[in-house]
C-alpha positions in Angstrom: -5.4 -19.8 -13.8 -4.0 -16.3 -14.2 -7.2 -14.8 -12.8 -6.9 -16.9 -9.6 -3.3 -15.8 -9.2 -4.2 -12.2 -9.9 -7.0 -12.3 -7.2 -4.6 -13.8 -4.7 -2.1 -11.0 -5.4 -4.8 -8.4 -4.9 -5.9 -10.0 -1.7 -2.4 -10.1 -0.3 -1.9 -6.5 -1.4 -5.1 -5.5 0.5 -4.0 -7.6 3.5 -0.7 -5.8 3.6 -2.3 -2.4 3.5 -4.7 -3.3 6.3 -2.2 -5.2 8.4 -1.9 -2.6 11.2 -5.7 -2.2 11.4 -6.3 -6.0 11.5 -3.8 -6.3 14.4 -5.5 -3.4 16.3 -8.9 -4.9 15.8 -7.7 -8.3 16.9 -6.2 -6.8 20.1 -9.3 -4.9 20.9 -11.5 -7.9 20.2 -9.4 -10.0 22.4 -9.6 -7.4 25.2 -13.4 -7.3 24.9 -13.9 -11.0 24.6 -11.8 -11.8 27.7 -14.4 -9.9 29.8 -16.7 -12.9 29.2 -15.9 -15.4 32.0 -16.3 -18.5 29.7 -13.9 -17.0 27.1 -11.4 -15.9 29.8 -11.3 -19.4 31.3 -10.3 -20.9 27.9 -8.3 -18.0 26.5 -5.0 -20.0 26.5 -6.6 -22.5 24.2 -7.4 -19.8 21.7 -4.0 -18.1 21.9 -1.8 -21.1 21.2 -3.4 -22.0 17.8 -3.5 -18.4 16.6 -0.2 -17.4 18.2 0.4 -13.7 17.4 -1.8 -13.7 14.3 0.2 -16.4 12.6 -1.8 -16.3 9.4 -0.9 -12.6 8.8 2.8 -13.3 9.1 2.8 -16.3 6.7 2.8 -13.8 3.8 6.1 -12.2 4.9 9.1 -12.7 2.8 12.1 -14.0 4.7 14.6 -13.0 2.1 15.7 -9.9 4.0 15.8 -11.5 7.4 19.6 -11.7 7.5 19.9 -8.1 6.4 17.4 -7.1 9.1 19.6 -8.5 11.9 22.6 -6.5 10.6 20.8 -3.3 11.7 22.3 -3.4 15.2 20.5 -0.4 16.6 17.1 -1.7 15.6 17.8 -5.2 16.9 19.1 -3.8 20.2 16.1 -1.5 20.7 13.7 -4.4 19.8 15.3 -6.8 22.2 15.3 -4.2 25.0 11.6 -3.4 24.5 10.6 -7.1 24.3 12.7 -8.6 27.1 13.3 -5.7 29.5 10.8 -2.9 29.1 7.7 -5.1 28.6 8.4 -7.5 31.6 9.0 -4.5 33.8 5.6 -3.1 32.9 3.8 -6.5 33.2 
């Protein structure tokens, strides 16, 4: 049993190290695949189940979530980018 737990810890550690690369590859793959008309027509069906790489974020600890919101400058910048800057560029 310890061997299984050790392997899952190793996998999660590797996944955390490669997190940025996995997201970049997923974005690029999505951009390439939507050039195919059949995929483009059904893209919304693919996005909803895998909303924002849901599986990658399952491993995140929520313990520090409250502390994260106490960083007012970070939260303000994040909200401005997500709800002002990005819609202006869209």
